[in-house]
C-alpha positions as CSV (number, residue, x, y, z in Angstrom):
1,X,1.8,5.6,6.5
2,X,-0.2,4.6,3.4
3,X,0.1,2.7,0.2
4,X,-1.7,4.1,-2.8
5,X,-3.7,1.4,-4.5
6,X,-5.6,1.3,-7.8
7,X,-7.9,4.3,-8.3
8,X,-8.4,6.5,-5.2
9,X,-7.9,3.7,-2.6
10,X,-5.3,3.8,0.2
11,X,-4.2,1.1,2.6
12,X,-2.9,2.1,6.0
13,X,0.3,0.3,6.8
14,X,-0.6,0.3,10.5
15,X,-3.3,-2.2,9.7
16,X,-1.2,-4.5,7.4
17,X,0.1,-7.8,8.8
18,X,1.6,-9.2,5.5
19,X,1.7,-8.6,1.8
20,X,2.3,-11.6,-0.5
21,X,1.8,-12.7,-4.0
22,X,-1.2,-14.9,-4.5
23,X,-2.8,-16.6,-7.6
24,X,-5.1,-13.6,-8.3
25,X,-2.5,-10.9,-7.5
26,X,-1.0,-9.3,-4.4
27,X,-2.8,-10.1,-1.2
28,X,-2.7,-7.6,1.6
29,X,-3.6,-9.4,4.9
30,X,-4.8,-6.9,7.5
31,X,-4.5,-7.3,11.2
32,X,-8.2,-7.8,11.6
33,X,-8.0,-10.9,9.3
34,X,-9.6,-9.2,6.2
35,X,-7.8,-9.2,2.9
36,X,-7.4,-6.8,0.0
37,X,-6.5,-8.2,-3.4
38,X,-4.5,-6.0,-5.8
39,X,-3.3,-6.5,-9.3
40,X,-0.2,-4.7,-8.4
41,X,3.0,-6.6,-7.5
42,X,4.6,-6.2,-4.1
43,X,7.5,-4.4,-5.8
44,X,5.1,-1.9,-7.5
45,X,3.3,-1.3,-4.2
46,X,6.7,-0.4,-2.6
47,X,7.5,1.9,-5.5
48,X,4.0,3.6,-5.1
49,X,4.6,4.0,-1.4
50,X,8.0,5.6,-1.9
51,X,6.7,7.9,-4.6
52,X,3.8,8.9,-2.3
53,X,6.2,9.8,0.5
54,X,8.4,11.8,-1.9
55,X,5.4,13.7,-3.1
56,X,4.3,14.6,0.4
57,X,7.8,15.8,1.2
58,X,8.0,17.9,-2.0
59,X,4.7,19.5,-1.2
60,X,5.8,20.3,2.4
61,X,3.5,17.9,4.1
62,X,4.4,15.3,6.8
63,X,3.0,11.8,6.6
64,X,3.8,11.0,10.2
């Protein structure tokens, strides 16, 4: 499963340990210890993920 980020970037949820709100935006902590900073809020990231899933289902594609 993926979360669409700004632009063309995607983050794979399998690699995500935690998402939290930091001073500079949302911080996505990956299992390998690296981080991705996003200006999107955790709520917006969830909405984007759900919209991405709906679009895949509408187009007849499975995301699993």
